[in-house]
C-alpha positions in Angstrom: -21.7 -96.1 -63.4 -21.3 -94.8 -59.9 -18.2 -92.9 -61.0 -20.1 -91.2 -63.8 -22.9 -90.1 -61.4 -20.3 -88.7 -59.1 -18.7 -86.7 -61.9 -22.0 -85.3 -63.0 -22.8 -84.3 -59.4 -19.6 -82.5 -59.1 -20.2 -80.7 -62.4 -23.7 -79.6 -61.3 -22.4 -78.4 -57.9 -19.8 -76.4 -59.7 -22.2 -74.8 -62.1 -23.6 -72.0 -59.9 -20.2 -70.7 -59.1 -19.2 -70.7 -62.7 -22.4 -68.9 -63.8 -22.2 -66.4 -61.0 -18.7 -65.4 -62.0 -19.7 -64.9 -65.6 -22.7 -62.9 -64.7 -21.1 -60.5 -62.2 -23.3 -57.6 -63.4 -23.1 -55.7 -60.2 -20.4 -54.9 -57.6 -20.8 -55.9 -54.0 -19.4 -52.5 -53.0 -18.9 -49.2 -54.8 -15.4 -48.5 -55.9 -13.2 -45.7 -57.4 -10.3 -46.0 -59.7 -6.9 -44.2 -59.6 -3.3 -44.3 -60.5 -0.7 -44.7 -57.7 3.0 -44.9 -57.2 3.8 -48.3 -55.7 7.3 -49.6 -55.5 8.5 -46.8 -57.7 6.0 -47.7 -60.5 2.7 -46.1 -61.6 0.0 -48.7 -61.1 -3.8 -48.7 -61.5 -5.6 -49.3 -58.2 -9.2 -50.0 -57.1 -10.1 -47.7 -54.2 -12.5 -49.2 -51.7 -14.1 -47.1 -49.0 -11.6 -44.2 -49.7 -9.3 -46.2 -47.4 -7.9 -49.2 -49.3 -6.1 -49.4 -52.6 -6.1 -52.7 -54.4 -3.5 -53.2 -57.2 -5.5 -54.2 -60.3 -2.9 -56.4 -62.0 -2.0 -58.3 -58.8 -5.6 -58.8 -57.8 -6.5 -60.0 -61.2 -3.6 -62.5 -61.3 -4.8 -64.0 -58.0 -8.4 -64.2 -59.4 -7.3 -65.9 -62.6 -5.7 -68.8 -60.6 -9.2 -70.1 -60.4 -10.4 -71.9 -63.6 -13.8 -70.1 -62.9 -12.4 -66.9 -64.3 -11.2 -66.6 -67.9 -7.9 -64.8 -68.6 -8.3 -61.2 -69.4 -5.3 -58.9 -70.4 -5.0 -56.0 -68.1 -4.8 -52.4 -69.4 -1.5 -50.6 -69.6 -2.9 -47.3 -68.2 -6.1 -45.7 -67.2 -7.0 -44.5 -70.6 -6.9 -48.0 -71.9 -9.0 -49.2 -69.0 -11.6 -46.5 -69.7 -11.8 -47.5 -73.4 -12.3 -51.2 -72.5 -14.6 -50.6 -69.5 -17.7 -51.6 -71.4 -15.9 -54.4 -73.2 -15.0 -56.7 -70.4 -13.1 -54.6 -67.9 -16.2 -53.5 -65.9 -17.2 -57.1 -65.2 -13.7 -58.1 -64.3 -13.5 -55.2 -61.8 -16.8 -56.2 -60.3 -15.5 -59.8 -60.0 -12.3 -58.6 -58.2 -14.3 -56.4 -55.8 -16.9 -59.2 -55.2 -14.1 -61.7 -54.5 -12.4 -59.3 -52.0 -15.7 -58.6 -50.2 -16.8 -62.3 -50.2 -13.5 -63.4 -48.7 -13.3 -60.5 -46.2 -9.9 -59.4 -47.6 -10.5 -55.8 -46.5 -10.0 -56.8 -42.8 -6.5 -55.9 -41.6 -5.7 -59.5 -40.6 -6.8 -60.9 -44.0 -5.4 -58.1 -46.2 -3.3 -59.4 -49.1 0.1 -57.8 -50.0 -1.3 -56.1 -53.0 -3.7 -54.0 -50.8 -2.4 -50.7 -49.3 -3.7 -48.0 -47.0 -4.4 -44.9 -49.0 -2.0 -42.9 -46.9 0.9 -45.3 -47.5 1.3 -44.7 -51.2 1.6 -41.6 -53.4 -1.5 -40.7 -55.3 -0.8 -39.7 -58.9 -3.1 -38.0 -61.4 -5.7 -40.6 -62.2 -5.0 -40.3 -66.0 -3.4 -38.2 -68.6 -6.2 -37.1 -70.9 -5.9 -37.0 -74.6 -7.4 -33.5 -74.4 -9.1 -31.4 -71.7 -12.0 -29.0 -72.5 -13.0 -26.4 -69.9 -16.2 -24.4 -69.8 -15.8 -20.6 -69.3 -18.2 -18.6 -67.2 -20.7 -21.5 -66.8 -22.1 -20.5 -63.4 -24.4 -17.6 -62.9 -22.5 -16.6 -59.7 -19.4 -16.2 -61.8 -20.9 -13.9 -64.4 -19.4 -10.4 -64.1 -18.0 -11.4 -60.7 -15.7 -8.3 -60.7 -18.7 -6.0 -60.8 -20.7 -4.6 -57.9 -23.4 -6.9 -56.4 -26.1 -5.0 -58.3 -24.1 -5.2 -61.6 -23.4 -8.9 -61.1 -27.1 -9.7 -60.4 -28.2 -7.7 -63.5 -25.6 -9.6 -65.6 -26.7 -13.0 -64.3 -30.4 -12.2 -65.0 -29.5 -11.1 -68.5 -27.6 -14.4 -69.0 -30.6 -16.4 -67.8 -32.7 -14.7 -70.5 -30.1 -15.3 -73.2 -28.0 -18.3 -72.4 -26.7 -18.8 -75.9 -24.3 -21.7 -76.4 -21.4 -22.7 -74.1 -17.9 -21.3 -74.3 -15.2 -24.0 -74.2 -11.4 -23.7 -74.3 -8.7 -26.3 -74.5 -6.5 -26.6 -71.4 -3.0 -28.1 -71.7 -2.6 -31.6 -70.3 1.0 -32.9 -70.0 3.0 -30.4 -68.0 -0.2 -28.7 -66.7 -1.7 -31.8 -65.0 -0.6 -32.6 -61.5 -2.0 -34.8 -58.8 -2.9 -34.7 -55.1 -0.1 -33.5 -52.9 1.8 -31.9 -55.7 2.7 -28.2 -55.7 1.0 -25.5 -57.6 3.8 -23.3 -58.9 3.3 -19.6 -59.2 5.1 -18.5 -62.3 7.9 -16.0 -61.9 6.5 -12.4 -61.8 2.9 -13.6 -62.3 1.2 -12.3 -59.1 -2.5 -12.7 -60.0 -2.9 -16.5 -59.9 -6.4 -17.6 -59.1 -8.3 -20.8 -58.1 -11.3 -22.4 -59.8 -12.7 -25.7 -58.5 -14.6 -27.8 -61.1 -16.2 -31.1 -61.8 -14.2 -33.1 -64.3 -16.3 -35.4 -66.5 -14.3 -38.3 -68.0 -15.5 -39.4 -71.4 -16.0 -43.2 -71.8 -17.0 -43.6 -75.4 -16.1 -42.0 -78.7 -18.5 -39.0 -79.0 -19.3 -36.9 -82.0 -22.5 -34.9 -82.4 -23.9 -36.4 -79.2 -27.3 -34.9 -78.2 -27.5 -33.7 -74.6 -30.4 -36.2 -74.1 -27.9 -39.1 -74.8 -24.8 -37.6 -73.3 -25.0 -39.7 -70.1 -24.3 -42.8 -72.2 -20.9 -41.4 -73.2 -19.6 -40.6 -69.7 -17.3 -42.9 -67.9 -17.0 -41.1 -64.5 -16.1 -38.0 -62.6 -13.1 -36.4 -60.8 -12.3 -33.3 -58.9 -10.5 -30.7 -61.0 -8.9 -27.3 -60.6 -8.5 -24.7 -63.3 -5.7 -22.5 -61.9 -5.8 -19.2 -63.8 -3.4 -16.4 -64.4 -5.4 -13.1 -64.4 -2.3 -11.0 -65.3 -3.0 -10.9 -69.0 -0.7 -9.8 -71.9 1.5 -6.7 -72.0 -0.5 -3.8 -73.5 1.9 -3.3 -76.4 1.1 -6.8 -77.8 -2.0 -8.0 -79.6 -5.2 -6.9 -77.8 -7.8 -9.2 -76.4 -7.7 -12.2 -74.1 -4.9 -14.7 -74.2 -6.3 -18.0 -73.0 -2.8 -19.7 -73.2 -1.4 -17.2 -70.8 -4.5 -17.4 -68.6 -4.8 -21.1 -68.4 -1.7 -22.8 -69.8 1.1 -22.6 -67.2 2.8 -25.7 -65.7 0.9 -27.2 -62.8 -2.3 -25.3 -63.7 -4.5 -28.4 -64.2 -4.7 -30.4 -60.9 -7.0 -33.5 -61.1 -7.8 -36.3 -58.7 -7.8 -37.8 -56.3 -9.4 -40.7 -58.4 -12.2 -41.4 -60.8 -15.7 -42.4 -59.7 -17.4 -44.5 -62.3 -20.7 -42.9 -63.1 -22.8 -45.8 -61.7 -21.4 -45.1 -58.3 -21.9 -41.3 -58.3 -25.3 -40.5 -59.6 -26.6 -37.5 -61.7 -24.3 -34.5 -61.1 -27.1 -32.2 -62.3 -28.9 -33.2 -59.1 -26.3 -33.8 -56.5 -23.2 -31.7 -57.4 -21.5 -30.0 -54.4 -18.1 -28.6 -55.3 -16.1 -26.7 -52.6 -12.7 -24.9 -52.6 -10.8 -23.7 -49.5 -7.6 -21.7 -49.2 -5.8 -22.2 -45.9 -9.1 -23.5 -44.4 -11.3 -20.6 -45.6 -14.1 -21.6 -47.9 -13.8 -19.5 -51.0 -16.2 -21.3 -53.4 -19.2 -23.6 -52.9 -21.7 -24.4 -55.6 -24.3 -26.9 -56.8 -26.0 -27.7 -60.1 -28.7 -25.0 -59.8 -26.0 -22.4 -60.4 -24.9 -23.9 -63.7 -25.8 -22.1 -66.9 -25.3 -25.1 -69.3 -25.6 -28.6 -67.9 -22.8 -31.1 -68.2 -24.8 -32.9 -70.9 -25.2 -29.7 -72.9 -21.4 -29.1 -72.7 -20.9 -32.6 -74.1 -23.3 -31.8 -76.9 -21.5 -28.6 -77.7 -18.0 -29.9 -77.4 -18.7 -33.0 -79.5 -20.2 -30.8 -82.2 -16.8 -29.2 -82.7 -14.3 -32.0 -82.0 -14.6 -35.8 -81.5 -14.1 -36.8 -77.9 -12.5 -40.1 -77.1 -12.3 -42.4 -74.1 -10.2 -40.7 -71.4 -10.8 -37.1 -72.7 -11.9 -34.7 -69.9 -14.5 -32.0 -69.9 -14.7 -29.6 -67.0 -17.9 -28.0 -66.0 -16.7 -24.5 -65.1 -16.5 -22.7 -61.8 -18.7 -20.7 -59.5 -18.4 -17.3 -57.8 -15.8 -16.9 -55.1 -12.7 -16.7 -57.3 -9.8 -14.5 -56.2 -10.5 -12.0 -59.0 -14.1 -11.6 -57.9 -15.7 -9.8 -55.1 -18.5 -12.1 -54.1 -16.9 -13.3 -50.8 -14.4 -10.7 -49.7 -15.1 -7.3 -51.2 -11.6 -7.1 -52.7 -9.3 -9.0 -55.0 -7.3 -11.8 -53.5 -4.8 -14.1 -55.2 -2.8 -17.1 -54.3 0.4 -16.6 -52.2 3.4 -18.9 -51.7 3.0 -21.0 -48.6 -0.8 -21.3 -48.9 -2.7 -24.6 -49.2 -5.6 -25.2 -51.5 -8.2 -27.9 -50.8 -10.7 -28.9 -53.5 -13.5 -31.4 -52.9 -16.7 -32.7 -54.4 -19.1 -34.7 -52.2 -19.3 -38.3 -53.4 -16.0 -38.1 -55.2 -13.3 -37.0 -52.8 -10.9 -34.2 -52.0 -7.2 -33.3 -52.3 -4.8 -30.7 -51.1 -2.1 -28.8 -52.9 0.7 -26.5 -51.6 1.4 -23.2 -53.3 5.0 -22.4 -54.1 6.9 -19.6 -55.9 8.9 -20.3 -59.0 12.6 -19.4 -59.0 13.6 -16.5 -61.3 14.3 -18.0 -64.8 17.3 -17.2 -67.0 16.6 -14.1 -69.0 16.1 -14.6 -72.7 15.9 -12.2 -75.7 12.7 -10.5 -74.5 10.2 -12.8 -76.1 9.1 -14.3 -72.8 6.1 -13.6 -70.7 7.1 -10.7 -68.5 6.2 -10.0 -64.9 2.8 -8.5 -64.4 4.3 -5.6 -62.5 6.3 -4.5 -65.6 3.1 -3.4 -67.4 0.2 -3.3 -65.0 -1.0 -0.4 -62.8 
C-alpha cells in the first residue's frame, strides 16, 4: 500500500511539468527564424536577441529526450515550417525557447554546441518563396518622384483623392533572391540600377479572396526586402511601354533577410513601420506607414483576389521616395556604382548589408540579348 501511495505522489508531482509543456502557449522570449549555413549545410535556426542562433533540429532532439515532450517531425525547410506553424510547430518553438531560457543556456558558459554567435555563421536567405508579389508606387513620396517638388506634390495630392486599386507585379525568386552579405551584381551595360527598400510580408495560410479586415490572420511574419531595379528600359526599336521583366528580373535583384520575425513578436506594421536604406552610409530612404497609399492588408486583399497565395509566399509593400531615379533627396539622378555598400533595415526586424559589384562582359550572342543602355539612350 505504501508503494502505491508513493507512485501516486510521484505522478502528481510530475503532472504540472507535463501540463506546462503541453500548454506552452507563449514564449519566454521573442524570437526570429532564419536559414543559416552551418557545417556546410543549410539549417533552420531560432534567433534569440539578434545574437544567438539555435539550430532547430538539434535543439528539438535534445528536448525530445525528455518523455515530457512528444516526438514531432521537424520541417525540411522554412516554407514547410511556415505551413505547419499553426499546426504544432509554434508550440514546439515556444517549448524550445522556454527550455533554453529556463536552463540559462544562452550564457556563454552554459551554451550548447548547437548554439552559435550570429557573426560566426553565414546568414542565408530565410526562405525561397513560391512566388513574390511587389507593390508598385505604393508610397505618396514615390509618386512622380522624377518631377519637380511642385509636380510631385500635386501628383501625390491627386493620388490621395483617387487611390484606385493597388498595382502588383511578380518578382522572380530563384536566381533573383540573395541573402545578407551577398553581392548585388550590376548587369553588364546596365548603368541605371536603383535601390528600393521594402517590408516583406510572409504569408502563413492559404489565402484567396481575403478581405483586408481579415488579412492579419493570414500573415506569418515579416522580413526586410530590397527591390533592386533597372531603370534603363527597353531599346526604342522594340515594343513600346514598360518592361517589368527588364526592370525587376535580373539575377540578385531580390535580396531578403536577415530573418523572419513572426507577427506576434513584431506588432502592426501599419502603426510602427520604419524602413531605412543607406548607400555607403548616406541615408537615401526613410519612411513609415503614414506614407503608404494602400495598407499591407489591402495589398493582401487585392493580391489574393487575383491569385491564391500559399504559406511561404511573399508580398512586398512598395518603396518610398529617395530612389536613385528620383530627385527628393539629391536634386539629380544617382544610381548604384561598383564598390558601394547598401544597408537596408527595418526597426524591430533587423538589417543587412550588400556589396555592389559589376558583372563581367558576357559572351556575345546573336543580338537577341538585352543591350547596354548606352547603345540606345541619350
